[in-house]
C-alpha distance (Angstrom), angle and dihedral (degrees) to the residues before:
residue distance angle dihedral
M1 . . .
F2 3.83 . .
S3 3.84 90.0 .
K4 3.78 91.8 52.0
L5 3.81 92.0 49.3
T6 3.80 90.5 50.5
H7 3.79 90.7 51.0
L8 3.80 92.2 49.4
F9 3.80 92.7 50.2
Q10 3.82 91.2 48.6
Q11 3.80 91.5 48.5
A12 3.77 90.9 49.9
L13 3.80 91.6 52.1
E14 3.80 92.4 49.3
T15 3.80 92.8 51.1
R16 3.79 93.3 54.6
E17 3.82 118.0 104.1
P18 3.79 102.2 -111.5
S19 3.79 93.2 175.2
V20 3.81 91.2 71.9
N21 3.79 92.5 57.7
L22 3.80 91.3 41.7
L23 3.78 91.9 52.7
D24 3.80 92.2 45.7
S25 3.78 90.4 50.0
F26 3.83 91.8 46.1
V27 3.81 92.1 50.5
D28 3.81 91.7 45.3
H29 3.79 91.1 55.3
W30 3.77 91.8 48.1
K31 3.81 92.0 48.8
G32 3.79 88.0 49.1
I33 3.82 88.4 59.3
T34 3.80 94.6 45.7
N35 3.82 92.6 44.7
Y36 3.79 88.6 57.6
Y37 3.79 89.1 64.0
I38 3.80 91.6 45.9
E39 3.77 96.2 48.9
T40 3.82 100.6 39.0
T41 3.79 130.2 59.8
G42 3.77 129.2 177.8
E43 3.81 91.7 12.0
T44 3.80 112.3 175.2
R45 3.78 98.4 177.5
P46 3.83 113.4 112.0
V47 3.78 114.7 -105.7
K48 3.80 90.3 -112.7
Q49 3.81 88.6 67.9
T50 3.79 90.7 58.3
D51 3.81 130.0 70.4
I52 3.83 92.2 -110.6
P53 3.85 96.0 99.1
W54 3.83 90.4 48.9
R55 3.82 92.4 49.0
L56 3.80 92.1 48.3
K57 3.79 89.6 51.6
Q58 3.80 91.4 50.2
M59 3.81 90.9 50.1
L60 3.80 90.5 50.9
D61 3.81 92.3 48.5
I62 3.80 90.6 51.1
L63 3.82 91.8 50.7
V64 3.81 92.0 49.2
Y65 3.81 92.5 46.9
E66 3.78 91.5 46.8
E67 3.80 92.5 52.3
G68 3.77 89.8 51.6
Q69 3.79 89.9 56.6
Q70 3.82 95.1 47.8
G71 3.77 131.4 79.2
L72 3.78 121.5 -105.3
E73 3.80 93.3 -99.6
E74 3.82 97.3 41.0
T75 3.78 130.6 94.2
G76 3.78 116.6 -152.0
P77 3.83 124.0 -130.7
C78 3.81 92.8 -108.9
M79 3.80 91.9 55.3
E80 3.81 89.1 44.4
Y81 3.80 89.0 53.4
L82 3.81 92.1 49.1
L83 3.80 91.4 51.4
Q84 3.79 99.8 39.9
H85 3.80 94.4 47.7
K86 3.81 93.2 43.1
L87 3.78 94.1 -125.6
L88 3.80 92.7 165.3
E89 3.82 90.9 53.5
T90 3.80 89.9 52.4
L91 3.81 92.6 47.4
C92 3.78 90.1 50.6
T93 3.82 90.0 53.2
L94 3.82 91.2 48.5
G95 3.77 90.4 49.8
K96 3.79 92.1 50.7
A97 3.81 90.2 51.9
Q98 3.83 90.2 52.0
Y99 3.78 90.3 -143.5
P100 2.91 117.1 174.5
P101 3.82 94.5 25.1
G102 3.78 111.2 -92.9
M103 3.82 94.8 25.7
N104 3.80 91.7 125.6
Q105 3.78 89.9 61.1
Q106 3.82 91.7 52.5
V107 3.81 91.6 49.1
L108 3.80 91.8 50.4
V109 3.78 91.0 50.6
F110 3.83 92.3 47.4
F111 3.82 92.6 49.4
S112 3.82 91.3 47.5
K113 3.80 93.3 50.0
I114 3.78 96.0 45.2
L115 3.83 91.1 51.2
V116 3.81 90.6 48.5
Q117 3.79 100.5 42.2
I118 3.81 101.6 37.9
Q119 3.79 105.4 78.9
K120 3.81 100.9 -167.4
P121 3.84 116.2 91.4
M122 3.81 109.3 -92.6
L123 3.81 110.0 160.8
H124 3.79 92.9 81.5
I125 3.84 91.4 62.1
I126 3.79 113.1 97.2
N127 3.82 94.5 -138.5
V128 3.81 88.5 55.1
Y129 3.77 105.9 39.9
R130 3.81 95.3 45.0
P131 3.83 94.7 56.8
V132 3.81 88.2 41.9
Q133 3.80 89.0 55.5
K134 3.81 90.9 48.6
L135 3.78 92.2 48.9
V136 3.81 90.5 48.9
R137 3.81 88.8 56.4
L138 3.81 89.5 54.2
C139 3.81 90.2 59.2
G140 3.77 126.3 88.7
L141 3.80 95.0 28.4
L142 3.78 119.9 155.2
G143 3.79 112.7 -88.9
S144 3.79 94.1 10.9
Q145 3.80 115.4 170.4
T146 3.79 93.8 -163.1
E147 3.83 102.9 62.4
K148 3.79 92.1 128.4
E149 3.81 93.1 54.7
E150 3.81 91.4 41.6
A151 3.80 92.2 53.1
Q152 3.81 91.2 48.5
F153 3.81 92.5 48.2
L154 3.82 92.7 50.1
F155 3.80 90.9 46.6
V156 3.82 89.4 53.6
V157 3.81 91.2 49.6
C158 3.80 91.0 50.8
S159 3.78 90.4 46.6
R160 3.81 90.9 55.1
V161 3.81 89.2 49.0
K162 3.80 89.2 49.7
Q163 3.82 89.4 54.5
D164 3.80 91.8 47.1
P165 3.85 114.2 21.1
Y166 3.79 87.8 -172.0
A167 3.81 87.5 74.5
L168 3.80 90.7 67.1
N169 3.79 85.7 77.6
Y170 3.80 89.3 67.6
I171 3.80 101.1 39.9
L172 3.80 104.0 49.2
E173 3.76 116.6 79.4
I174 3.81 111.1 -148.0
N175 3.78 128.2 -176.6
K176 3.79 103.8 -116.9
D177 3.80 93.1 -161.4
N178 3.77 92.9 64.5
H179 3.78 102.7 29.6
S180 3.73 132.7 45.4
K181 3.78 122.1 -132.2
R182 3.76 115.2 -70.7
Y183 3.73 122.0 -138.3
I184 3.77 120.5 -136.9
S185 3.74 111.0 179.3
T186 3.75 125.0 -145.7
S187 3.77 135.8 -169.8
E188 3.77 120.3 -90.6
D189 3.78 93.4 -109.6
T190 3.79 90.9 53.8
E191 3.76 90.7 46.8
K192 3.79 91.0 53.4
G193 3.77 112.5 95.1
R194 3.82 93.5 17.2
S195 3.75 100.7 74.9
E196 3.79 90.7 96.3
E197 3.78 93.8 52.5
T198 3.78 112.0 102.0
V199 3.77 122.2 -139.6
P200 3.83 116.6 -155.4
S201 3.78 113.9 -108.1
N202 3.78 93.3 -111.8
Y203 3.79 93.2 58.9
P204 3.79 130.7 83.2
T205 3.76 112.8 -94.2
V206 3.75 131.3 -142.5
S207 3.76 113.1 -102.7
N208 3.76 122.1 -124.7
P209 3.81 107.5 -122.7
A210 3.79 88.4 -133.0
S211 3.78 93.7 54.5
T212 3.76 134.3 66.6
S213 3.76 127.5 -130.6
S214 3.75 119.4 -100.7
P215 3.81 121.0 -117.2
Q216 3.75 112.2 -75.4
Q217 3.77 117.5 -121.3
H218 3.77 122.4 -139.3
S219 3.75 128.6 -178.7
P220 3.83 107.9 -141.2
T221 3.78 91.0 -167.3
G222 3.78 97.5 46.4
S223 3.77 115.1 114.2
P224 3.80 120.4 -138.5
S225 3.78 90.3 -104.6
T226 3.80 92.0 57.7
I227 3.79 98.3 38.8
F228 3.80 97.6 48.3
P229 3.81 130.2 36.0
A230 3.79 109.0 -97.4
N231 3.82 118.7 -112.9
A232 3.79 92.8 -17.3
G233 3.74 140.2 97.5
L234 3.76 136.1 52.7
I235 3.79 97.5 -71.6
H236 3.82 95.2 50.0
V237 3.79 92.2 48.3
L238 3.80 95.0 48.4
V239 3.80 92.5 50.6
K240 3.80 89.0 49.1
L241 3.79 91.8 52.3
C242 3.81 89.3 50.1
R243 3.81 85.2 69.2
S244 3.81 93.1 56.2
Q245 3.79 117.4 129.6
K246 3.79 87.5 -139.0
S247 3.78 104.7 88.3
R248 3.81 94.7 -152.7
V249 3.79 91.8 53.1
A250 3.80 92.2 49.1
L251 3.80 91.0 46.8
K252 3.80 91.1 52.1
A253 3.81 90.0 51.0
F254 3.81 90.4 49.7
E255 3.79 90.4 51.6
S256 3.80 91.7 48.2
L257 3.78 92.0 54.1
L258 3.78 90.6 48.9
L259 3.81 89.9 52.6
L260 3.81 90.0 54.8
V261 3.81 98.3 46.1
S262 3.80 93.2 45.2
L263 3.80 93.3 61.4
P264 3.81 104.1 132.9
K265 3.80 100.9 -135.2
E266 3.79 117.1 91.2
D267 3.80 92.0 -142.3
T268 3.78 91.2 61.8
A269 3.79 89.9 52.6
V270 3.81 89.6 52.6
C271 3.78 90.8 49.0
L272 3.81 93.0 50.7
A273 3.79 94.6 44.2
E274 3.79 98.9 43.7
S275 3.79 107.7 24.5
T276 3.79 100.8 40.9
P277 3.80 132.6 52.3
L278 3.81 91.0 -117.4
C279 3.80 98.5 117.8
Q280 3.78 93.1 40.4
L281 3.79 94.6 49.5
L282 3.80 93.7 46.3
A283 3.80 91.6 51.1
E284 3.82 93.3 44.1
R285 3.78 90.9 52.9
L286 3.80 91.2 52.3
C287 3.82 90.8 49.8
E288 3.80 90.3 47.7
L289 3.81 92.6 52.1
Y290 3.79 90.9 46.6
S291 3.81 91.8 52.7
Q292 3.80 89.0 53.1
L293 3.81 93.2 59.6
P294 3.82 107.8 110.8
A295 3.78 117.0 -115.0
T296 3.81 87.4 -137.5
L297 3.80 94.8 68.9
E298 3.78 113.7 131.3
P299 3.83 114.2 -120.8
A300 3.80 89.3 -137.9
D301 3.82 90.7 57.4
I302 3.80 90.5 49.4
H303 3.80 94.1 50.3
S304 3.79 92.3 47.6
F305 3.80 94.3 46.5
P306 3.83 107.3 124.6
Q307 3.79 125.1 -120.7
T308 3.80 106.6 -82.7
H309 3.80 123.4 -146.0
W310 3.77 118.1 -155.7
S311 3.81 93.3 -134.3
M312 3.81 96.4 44.4
P313 3.82 111.1 30.7
E314 3.78 116.2 -174.4
S315 3.79 120.8 -136.8
Q316 3.81 120.2 -128.5
S317 3.79 127.4 -167.7
F318 3.82 108.2 -144.4
P319 3.82 121.7 106.0
G320 3.79 110.8 -77.0
S321 3.80 93.2 13.1
E322 3.79 93.4 124.9
H323 3.82 90.0 59.3
M324 3.81 91.5 48.4
E325 3.78 90.4 48.2
R326 3.81 92.5 53.5
F327 3.82 92.2 45.5
F328 3.79 96.5 49.5
T329 3.81 92.6 40.8
W330 3.79 89.6 57.0
L331 3.81 91.7 43.0
D332 3.80 90.7 52.6
F333 3.79 90.3 47.9
L334 3.80 91.1 52.9
D335 3.79 90.0 48.7
H336 3.80 90.6 51.4
L337 3.80 91.4 45.0
M338 3.81 91.5 53.2
R339 3.78 90.6 52.2
E340 3.80 90.9 52.3
A341 3.80 97.9 42.9
P342 3.81 120.9 87.7
K343 3.77 117.4 -125.8
V344 3.77 113.3 -99.0
K345 3.77 119.5 -118.4
K346 3.76 126.0 -99.2
M347 3.81 96.9 -83.4
G348 3.79 91.0 70.8
V349 3.80 90.9 50.0
L350 3.79 90.6 47.3
V351 3.79 93.9 51.2
N352 3.80 94.0 46.4
T353 3.81 92.8 46.0
A354 3.80 90.6 49.6
L355 3.80 90.8 49.9
L356 3.80 90.4 48.8
C357 3.80 90.9 49.1
C358 3.79 91.2 49.4
S359 3.80 90.0 49.4
V360 3.79 91.6 51.9
R361 3.79 90.1 50.1
H362 3.80 93.6 51.6
I363 3.79 100.6 42.8
Q364 3.81 110.4 95.9
S365 3.79 105.3 154.3
P366 3.86 110.0 107.5
A367 3.81 90.1 -138.5
M368 3.81 92.9 52.3
V369 3.80 91.8 44.1
E370 3.80 88.1 52.9
E371 3.79 92.0 53.3
L372 3.80 92.0 43.3
V373 3.80 92.6 53.3
S374 3.79 91.1 48.0
F375 3.80 91.0 49.7
L376 3.80 96.2 47.4
L377 3.81 101.6 35.1
G378 3.80 108.4 15.7
R379 3.78 127.6 -137.9
H380 3.80 102.6 -84.1
T381 3.82 115.4 141.1
Q382 3.81 103.4 178.8
S383 3.79 122.8 94.7
E384 3.79 113.2 -85.8
Q385 3.77 122.3 -104.1
R386 3.76 118.6 -135.0
L387 3.80 95.3 -127.8
D388 3.80 96.7 40.3
T389 3.78 108.3 109.2
E390 3.80 99.2 143.9
S391 3.82 105.3 61.5
H392 3.80 90.7 88.4
V393 3.77 111.3 2.7
L394 3.81 97.5 -171.3
R395 3.82 92.0 52.2
Y396 3.79 91.8 49.7
Q397 3.82 93.0 47.1
L398 3.79 92.5 50.3
I399 3.80 90.9 50.0
E400 3.81 91.0 47.6
H401 3.80 89.5 51.5
C402 3.81 87.5 63.3
D403 3.80 84.8 70.0
H404 3.81 96.7 37.7
I405 3.78 122.8 148.9
S406 3.82 85.8 -119.2
D407 3.80 110.5 74.4
E408 3.80 89.9 -156.2
I409 3.80 92.1 57.9
S410 3.81 90.9 46.0
I411 3.81 91.9 52.3
A412 3.80 93.0 46.4
T413 3.80 92.6 49.7
L414 3.80 93.6 45.8
L415 3.80 87.4 52.3
L416 3.80 88.6 53.1
F417 3.82 91.3 54.6
E418 3.80 90.5 46.4
E419 3.81 88.5 55.7
L420 3.78 90.1 48.7
L421 3.80 91.9 52.1
Q422 3.78 89.5 56.1
K423 3.79 92.2 60.0
P424 3.83 115.2 100.8
H425 3.79 94.2 -122.7
R426 3.79 120.4 118.6
D427 3.80 95.5 -154.8
I428 3.81 91.8 66.5
L429 3.81 94.6 64.5
F430 3.80 92.5 36.1
N431 3.79 92.6 51.5
L432 3.78 96.1 45.8
V433 3.83 100.8 38.0
L434 3.80 123.0 -12.8
R435 3.79 99.9 64.6
N436 3.81 88.1 62.5
L437 3.82 93.2 50.3
E438 3.80 96.6 44.3
N439 3.82 96.7 102.8
R440 3.81 95.1 35.8
C441 3.78 91.8 -127.6
Y442 3.78 89.0 159.0
V443 3.84 90.3 76.5
T444 3.81 123.6 84.9
R445 3.78 111.8 -119.6
T446 3.81 127.5 -141.4
L447 3.78 123.9 -137.2
G448 3.78 88.6 -100.0
G449 3.73 91.2 59.7
G450 3.80 96.5 -106.8
D451 3.76 130.6 113.0
D452 3.79 122.8 -84.4
C453 3.79 101.9 -128.6
R454 3.80 103.2 179.9
E455 3.75 105.3 162.4
L456 3.75 121.4 -106.1
E457 3.79 91.8 -122.7
E458 3.80 88.1 65.1
D459 3.81 90.0 57.3
P460 3.85 107.0 105.4
F461 3.80 90.7 -140.6
F462 3.80 90.8 56.3
T463 3.82 96.3 45.5
D464 3.79 93.2 44.5
M465 3.77 90.5 52.4
Y466 3.79 96.8 52.2
G467 3.74 131.0 39.0
E468 3.78 122.4 -145.9
D469 3.80 89.8 -97.8
E470 3.78 91.1 65.7
F471 3.77 90.0 71.3
N472 3.78 90.8 55.2
S473 3.82 90.9 60.3
S474 3.78 118.4 143.0
E475 3.79 87.2 -124.3
Q476 3.81 90.5 66.3
L477 3.79 103.2 101.2
L478 3.79 101.4 170.6
H479 3.77 129.1 66.1
R480 3.81 110.2 -103.0
P481 3.78 120.1 -148.3
Q482 3.78 117.0 -133.5
L483 3.75 112.4 -66.5
M484 3.78 98.6 -120.0
R485 3.75 112.8 65.1
E486 3.77 137.4 147.8
H487 3.78 118.7 -68.9
R488 3.76 113.6 -96.8
C489 3.77 136.4 172.3
S490 3.76 116.1 -86.6
G491 3.80 92.2 -119.8
Q492 3.82 88.2 63.3
T493 3.79 97.1 47.5
Q494 3.77 109.8 130.9
A495 3.79 113.1 -108.1
L496 3.80 91.4 -140.6
D497 3.79 89.1 64.7
I498 3.80 89.5 49.4
V499 3.80 90.6 52.6
N500 3.79 91.9 52.4
S501 3.79 92.0 45.4
F502 3.79 91.7 58.5
L503 3.82 93.1 42.5
C504 3.80 91.2 53.3
L505 3.80 95.8 43.5
V506 3.82 98.0 91.4
P507 3.83 112.1 67.7
Q508 3.79 117.5 -114.0
E509 3.81 95.3 -111.6
A510 3.82 89.5 56.4
K511 3.81 95.5 52.7
T512 3.77 124.1 99.0
S513 3.80 103.8 169.8
Q514 3.79 93.9 94.9
H515 3.80 90.3 53.9
V516 3.81 96.5 53.4
Q517 3.77 125.4 56.5
G518 3.82 117.3 -120.1
A519 3.79 95.7 17.1
R520 3.80 101.0 106.2
Y521 3.75 130.6 118.3
E522 3.82 95.8 -93.6
T523 3.81 91.6 69.2
Y524 3.82 89.3 72.7
V525 3.78 98.2 48.1
H526 3.80 97.4 79.0
D527 3.81 93.9 47.2
A528 3.81 91.0 46.6
H529 3.79 90.2 51.7
E530 3.82 91.7 51.9
Q531 3.78 91.1 50.0
F532 3.79 91.0 47.2
K533 3.81 91.6 52.3
E534 3.79 90.2 49.6
C535 3.80 92.4 51.0
T536 3.81 95.1 45.8
A537 3.81 89.0 52.1
F538 3.81 86.9 65.0
L539 3.79 93.5 57.0
V540 3.79 100.7 74.7
D541 3.80 93.2 100.7
W542 3.78 100.7 18.6
D543 3.81 97.3 91.4
W544 3.78 96.0 -147.7
P545 3.82 119.5 175.9
E546 3.80 117.7 -104.6
S547 3.80 95.1 -144.4
L548 3.77 139.8 30.6
K549 3.78 118.5 -74.4
P550 3.84 112.6 -117.4
T551 3.78 112.1 -107.0
E552 3.79 119.8 -111.9
L553 3.78 124.3 -137.0
T554 3.79 89.1 -150.9
V555 3.78 88.9 71.8
S556 3.79 114.8 70.9
S557 3.79 117.5 -132.6
S558 3.78 88.1 -144.5
D559 3.80 87.7 68.8
F560 3.78 93.0 65.3
F561 3.79 118.7 124.9
E562 3.79 118.5 167.8
G563 3.80 91.2 -145.4
H564 3.77 131.1 -106.2
F565 3.81 94.3 -80.9
L566 3.80 97.5 53.9
K567 3.78 90.3 39.3
V568 3.81 91.2 59.1
L569 3.81 91.9 45.0
F570 3.82 92.8 49.3
D571 3.80 90.8 46.6
R572 3.78 89.2 52.6
I573 3.81 93.4 48.2
G574 3.80 88.4 49.5
R575 3.82 88.0 61.0
I576 3.80 96.0 44.2
L577 3.84 91.7 120.0
E578 3.81 91.4 58.3
Q579 3.78 105.3 37.0
P580 3.82 129.9 91.2
Y581 3.78 117.0 -86.8
E582 3.83 95.1 -116.9
L583 3.80 92.4 50.7
N584 3.80 92.0 50.5
L585 3.79 90.1 51.0
Q586 3.80 91.4 55.4
V587 3.80 95.1 45.1
T588 3.80 92.6 51.4
S589 3.80 90.4 45.0
V590 3.82 91.6 57.8
L591 3.81 93.1 45.8
S592 3.80 91.6 48.3
R593 3.78 89.2 52.3
L594 3.79 90.2 53.3
A595 3.80 92.6 47.1
V596 3.82 92.4 55.4
F597 3.82 94.1 62.9
P598 3.82 109.0 100.9
H599 3.79 98.5 -136.6
P600 3.84 106.7 134.3
H601 3.81 94.9 -135.5
L602 3.78 93.2 47.6
H603 3.81 90.8 46.3
E604 3.78 91.2 50.4
Y605 3.79 95.1 46.2
L606 3.80 97.2 45.7
L607 3.80 104.3 29.8
D608 3.81 109.7 25.8
P609 3.83 111.2 91.5
Y610 3.81 93.2 -178.8
I611 3.80 102.3 68.0
I612 3.77 116.6 105.4
L613 3.75 106.9 -131.2
A614 3.77 125.2 -133.6
P615 3.83 115.9 -108.0
G616 3.78 109.4 -74.2
A617 3.79 94.0 11.9
R618 3.76 124.9 116.7
S619 3.79 135.0 -169.1
L620 3.77 133.1 -160.2
F621 3.79 91.1 -97.0
S622 3.80 93.2 49.4
V623 3.79 90.4 51.7
L624 3.81 90.2 50.6
I625 3.81 90.3 49.4
R626 3.80 90.0 56.9
V627 3.78 91.1 48.5
I628 3.82 90.2 51.8
G629 3.80 89.8 50.8
E630 3.78 90.4 53.8
L631 3.80 90.7 45.5
M632 3.81 93.7 54.1
Q633 3.78 90.8 52.8
R634 3.80 91.6 51.4
I635 3.81 93.9 45.7
E636 3.79 89.6 61.8
V637 3.80 93.3 62.4
I638 3.83 98.1 44.1
P639 3.83 114.4 81.3
N640 3.83 118.2 -139.0
F641 3.77 90.1 9.0
T642 3.79 97.8 163.5
E643 3.81 94.0 47.4
K644 3.80 91.4 51.1
L645 3.79 90.5 46.5
V646 3.81 93.1 52.8
H647 3.79 90.8 47.7
V648 3.82 91.8 53.3
R649 3.81 89.6 46.3
R650 3.78 90.5 54.6
Q651 3.80 90.5 46.7
L652 3.80 90.9 54.4
M653 3.81 89.3 50.4
G654 3.80 91.5 49.3
L655 3.81 92.9 -115.4
D656 3.81 96.2 115.3
G657 3.79 130.3 41.3
E658 3.78 123.4 -109.9
S659 3.78 115.2 -84.8
G660 3.76 134.8 158.4
V661 3.80 113.4 -88.3
D662 3.78 125.2 176.1
H663 3.81 120.1 -124.1
M664 3.82 91.7 24.1
P665 3.88 96.8 161.0
L666 3.81 89.9 49.7
L667 3.80 94.0 48.4
K668 3.78 93.0 47.7
G669 3.78 89.4 47.4
V670 3.81 91.2 53.7
I671 3.81 90.4 51.3
I672 3.81 90.9 51.3
L673 3.81 89.5 46.8
E674 3.82 92.2 53.9
E675 3.79 92.6 46.7
F676 3.80 91.7 47.5
C677 3.79 92.1 52.9
K678 3.82 90.0 50.3
E679 3.79 90.1 49.0
L680 3.82 92.0 51.2
A681 3.80 89.4 48.6
A682 3.81 90.0 52.0
I683 3.81 90.9 49.5
A684 3.80 91.1 50.7
F685 3.80 89.5 49.0
V686 3.82 96.9 51.8
K687 3.80 90.6 47.8
L688 3.81 89.3 64.2
P689 3.83 105.4 106.2
D690 3.81 93.3 -130.6
N691 3.78 94.7 45.9
N692 3.81 101.0 61.3
K693 3.78 94.1 88.4
L694 3.81 91.5 39.4
A695 3.78 91.6 53.7
E696 3.79 91.1 46.4
H697 3.78 89.3 60.8
């Protein structure tokens, strides 16, 4: 009987509606807080001497208990009340007013605990993320007495974002006038249940997996103060707290930043890098700490300074050691952050490369050009080594981007180098090309120490490729001496022969100039002459040699490496039949710019077809020869090749309408190849001493 009674009592208790009492209790505690402000005025007692902290704790306990009693997809009445009546907004306002004294601390603690203890996602709800944003802006203020609570609150926010990267959409504040919407994707299960939540128009939005992101806008002239909100937002506040004199506060801010940058999705990395001042503020802080290093530091103290870890800095006792400690602590933190952060996608690289290119174009001051060249290329003067990628990392990365998997990045970076080559600074060309050609190791040497100058026409590969009729082509504009002539050094090879060699390089069935009016070789001569005049104007103080440097037997030809820049350009030209039309245009534009410079070694290496290359070496002409060999093999398997080629040529000139043509990349590549050979021939022609005035007319 007693057991049955116990069971009945227990069953009766379980069937009661506890949510009614919970809600009543929750509302009573909230009214107790609001009544305090109604009933008291001019209160000077600290908030800890009131019942507000106790009531806030009771409200939190009720919310946590209620969630434990609800299903995963349900929201209890107490949480509904908190959201509908904007309790968090009100608490944020009370904290800002600091009434009673210390209220801000209590609000920070309440926000931190509710974000930690409530398990359901909350940061996507407008009546949660807006007060969170407001509370974030109240952190990091000068003279704050709540740095510890601020650091903990921000760490909790970043932890919730780490658990659900989607929430970053609702926490970051981005200026919509200077940045387009960012797209942070989320999984389908995360997306479910949030489709009805509205994100304000000035916030990043979640991308639909079936859609693609729109182009991102960037203002190249916008200053940091106009692009990013000043002294506000999560990123600004965290960087400020990293400066705190309280080591635990600074450490918490460090950890919060690491949580943000280590978000796994690439879109979040793009958003942080491009739509927030994160990168700028981190770099500015490093520069600031560097400027604070005393000029009186002893080199011996610097060299003996121990390895500093950002989470456990070690104190030293010599003069200026505290400045060194702060600098190297921040440097180590940045190094650790870079290891944790995912690489941003190509749009960030594109924007930064475009900005760099625009900067190069606008800088005119010789002093600024000098610093720019040193920054981008370094000051190395020795010949490059094939495996050396660490001497100047930025230079190597920029060169590698010319052969990037993204054609857009390759084009943008090639355009950057083209802008550099237009600057009147001798170190640019020397750094990129000339230092590797200085000893002429690309030339085969005879036993007597001279250069083996067997003519290209005697090369079996050359004669097998072209019959005698190729040299009677209608494209050949200049009289060609008989093919067999006495051996002569490559530096003395007649430029007229070089012109004809380039004009005859493309086989007749792959030429279109004769089929289209105004597309012959002469059209390039005037432009080549203008470029040549521009380049020669640079040479007043460059002290370039007028003739080829004699080769030295002490330098092995097997040591020759054309350098990373020419290697990438030659690799690109070798794939001209496969690459997009716009990319081929930019590659040939850079190579043409190089070929115009009147340095004898550069002229020989890029424009002389008659030199016999050292084993393993290649020149521009030898690369083109291989391309032509590949082209002739492909022509054989494509019916009506010439007709298709002419049709594509007319399409590019706007003379024919668009229509589907097979092998379009190949056909466009052949057209670029023909035009490039004509351009090189024109450059060789205008570099003849007697032809400058002729070309000018």
